[in-house]
C-alpha positions as CSV (number, residue, x, y, z in Angstrom):
1,M,275.8,230.6,183.5
2,K,272.0,230.8,186.1
3,V,269.3,229.4,185.0
4,E,266.0,231.2,185.1
5,K,263.0,230.1,186.6
6,V,259.5,229.5,185.6
7,A,256.9,229.1,188.8
8,I,253.6,227.4,187.2
9,L,251.1,227.2,190.0
10,Y,247.8,225.2,189.5
11,V,244.6,226.1,190.9
12,E,241.0,224.5,191.5
13,G,239.2,227.4,190.2
14,D,237.9,230.9,190.4
15,S,238.4,232.3,193.7
16,D,242.1,230.2,194.1
17,L,243.7,232.2,191.2
18,I,242.6,235.4,192.5
19,F,243.8,234.6,196.2
20,Y,246.9,233.2,194.8
21,K,247.9,235.9,192.2
22,R,247.5,238.3,195.4
23,L,249.4,236.5,197.1
24,F,252.1,236.5,194.7
25,Q,252.3,239.8,194.7
26,F,252.3,240.4,198.7
27,I,255.5,237.7,198.6
28,R,257.1,239.7,195.9
29,E,256.4,243.5,198.0
30,I,257.9,241.6,200.9
31,N,261.0,239.8,199.1
32,G,261.8,243.0,196.9
33,K,261.9,240.5,193.6
34,P,259.3,242.0,191.4
35,D,261.2,239.9,188.6
36,S,260.3,236.2,189.2
37,K,257.9,234.6,186.4
38,V,255.1,233.3,186.8
39,E,252.4,231.4,185.0
40,F,248.9,230.9,186.6
41,I,246.5,228.2,185.5
42,N,243.0,227.5,186.4
43,I,242.3,223.9,186.3
44,K,238.3,224.7,187.4
45,G,237.6,222.1,189.6
46,V,239.9,219.4,191.4
47,G,238.8,216.8,189.3
48,K,240.3,217.6,186.5
49,F,243.9,217.7,187.8
50,A,244.9,214.6,186.3
51,S,244.1,215.4,182.9
52,K,244.6,218.7,182.5
53,V,247.7,219.4,184.5
54,P,250.0,217.3,182.5
55,A,248.1,218.1,179.0
56,K,248.5,221.9,179.8
57,Y,252.1,221.3,181.1
58,K,253.4,220.0,177.8
59,N,251.6,221.9,175.8
60,E,251.6,225.1,177.2
61,I,254.3,225.7,179.5
62,V,257.4,223.1,178.0
63,T,257.1,225.0,174.4
64,K,256.6,228.9,176.0
65,Y,260.1,227.9,178.6
66,P,262.4,225.4,177.2
67,H,265.1,226.7,178.8
68,Y,263.6,227.4,182.2
69,E,263.8,225.5,185.6
70,H,260.5,224.2,185.6
71,N,258.9,224.6,189.4
72,I,255.2,223.4,189.5
73,F,252.9,224.3,192.2
74,L,249.7,222.0,192.7
75,A,247.3,223.7,195.0
76,Y,244.3,222.2,196.2
77,D,241.8,221.8,199.3
78,T,242.4,218.6,201.5
79,D,239.1,218.4,202.4
80,V,237.6,216.0,199.7
81,F,240.8,214.1,199.9
82,E,240.9,213.8,204.0
83,L,237.2,212.2,203.8
84,G,237.1,210.2,201.0
85,Q,238.2,206.7,201.7
86,K,239.3,206.7,197.5
87,P,239.9,210.2,197.0
88,P,239.4,211.7,193.5
89,I,243.1,212.4,192.5
90,D,245.9,210.3,193.3
91,W,248.8,212.8,193.2
92,N,251.4,210.5,193.0
93,I,250.2,209.8,189.6
94,I,250.2,213.4,188.4
95,E,253.5,213.8,189.8
96,E,255.1,211.0,187.5
97,K,253.5,211.7,184.6
98,L,255.1,215.6,185.1
99,K,258.3,213.9,185.7
100,L,258.3,212.2,182.5
101,I,257.5,215.0,180.8
102,G,260.6,216.9,182.4
103,S,260.3,218.6,185.3
104,P,261.3,217.7,188.6
105,F,260.4,220.2,190.9
106,I,256.8,219.9,192.0
107,F,255.3,221.0,195.3
108,H,252.2,221.0,196.3
109,L,250.2,224.0,198.3
110,K,247.6,222.2,200.6
111,A,245.2,224.5,202.1
112,E,244.3,222.9,204.8
113,K,240.6,221.6,204.6
114,M,240.2,224.4,202.1
115,I,241.2,227.7,200.9
116,E,238.1,229.3,202.8
117,D,240.1,228.3,206.4
118,W,242.6,231.1,204.8
119,F,240.6,233.5,204.4
120,I,238.7,233.3,207.7
121,N,242.5,234.8,209.0
122,D,241.4,238.0,208.3
123,L,237.8,238.3,210.1
124,E,237.9,242.1,210.5
125,G,238.8,242.3,206.6
126,I,235.7,240.1,205.3
127,C,233.6,242.0,208.0
128,K,234.4,245.4,206.9
129,N,233.8,244.3,203.4
130,L,230.0,242.7,203.8
131,K,229.8,245.9,206.1
132,I,228.7,243.9,208.8
133,D,229.6,243.9,213.0
134,I,232.7,241.3,213.4
135,P,230.6,238.7,215.4
136,R,231.6,237.6,218.7
137,K,230.6,233.6,217.4
138,I,230.9,232.5,213.7
139,K,228.8,229.5,213.0
140,G,230.3,226.7,211.1
141,H,233.1,223.8,211.2
142,T,235.2,224.8,208.0
143,G,235.9,228.1,206.7
144,H,233.2,227.8,203.6
145,E,230.8,227.1,206.4
146,K,231.9,230.3,208.7
147,L,231.7,232.0,205.4
148,Q,228.6,231.2,204.3
149,G,227.2,232.4,207.3
150,L,228.9,236.2,207.2
151,F,228.2,236.3,203.5
152,K,224.3,235.5,204.9
153,S,224.1,238.1,207.6
154,A,225.1,240.7,204.8
155,N,222.6,238.6,202.9
156,R,224.7,237.5,200.2
157,I,225.6,234.7,199.1
158,Y,229.1,233.1,199.0
159,Q,229.7,230.2,196.5
160,K,233.0,228.2,196.2
161,G,234.9,228.3,193.3
162,Y,233.0,231.5,191.8
163,N,234.6,234.5,191.1
164,S,234.8,236.4,194.5
165,N,237.3,239.4,193.1
166,S,235.8,242.5,195.6
167,F,235.9,239.7,198.2
168,I,239.3,238.4,198.0
169,E,240.9,241.6,196.8
170,S,239.8,243.0,200.4
171,L,241.4,240.6,202.4
172,N,244.6,242.1,204.3
173,L,247.3,239.5,203.1
174,S,249.6,240.9,205.9
175,V,247.0,239.2,208.6
176,I,246.8,235.8,206.4
177,F,250.2,235.7,205.2
178,P,251.8,234.8,208.9
179,K,249.3,232.0,209.4
180,I,250.1,230.2,206.1
181,E,253.7,231.3,205.5
182,K,254.8,227.2,207.0
183,L,252.1,225.9,204.0
184,I,253.6,227.6,201.0
185,N,257.6,228.0,202.2
186,P,258.4,225.7,199.4
187,L,256.5,228.3,196.9
188,I,258.5,231.3,198.7
189,E,261.9,229.5,198.4
190,K,261.6,228.9,195.2
191,L,260.8,232.2,194.2
192,Y,263.4,234.2,195.9
């Protein structure tokens, strides 16, 4: 008897949630399997991962999907962890807690630096949404700084983590996906 699977994706904030939902839909469309079960959980800040992830898994997912294979994906930006001597989260501890509760399948979806670095791959779509010309040179070192500069050119403000639905909806995933496919490969393999 085939065991049904459910993917549980924990994200840092509103922007990540919107983007990953679109990304899942895009992956479903290109792989032709729309029936994969997915639960998205917005932790609302990376600092809350350590306490909220195991608690939500135990109290919500395990009870909702008791006879499923659980594939947990922890989606986060790496910028906080690369620069700090003592990163705010020990991912090994979170993994151990999840394994004790019962999930042997845990994967990390690391947005190198930050998810805005993924967004900036679709410069044309961003500029079209902002109704500005594509600049010859983008100011900023990180994707976040570059987005802030582009938004400023359009007399708008980009704030990390806040609901950016219309902006993220305008991104062309067929442009972004090939550039991040290797980073999200565990997700694709486990879903299909």
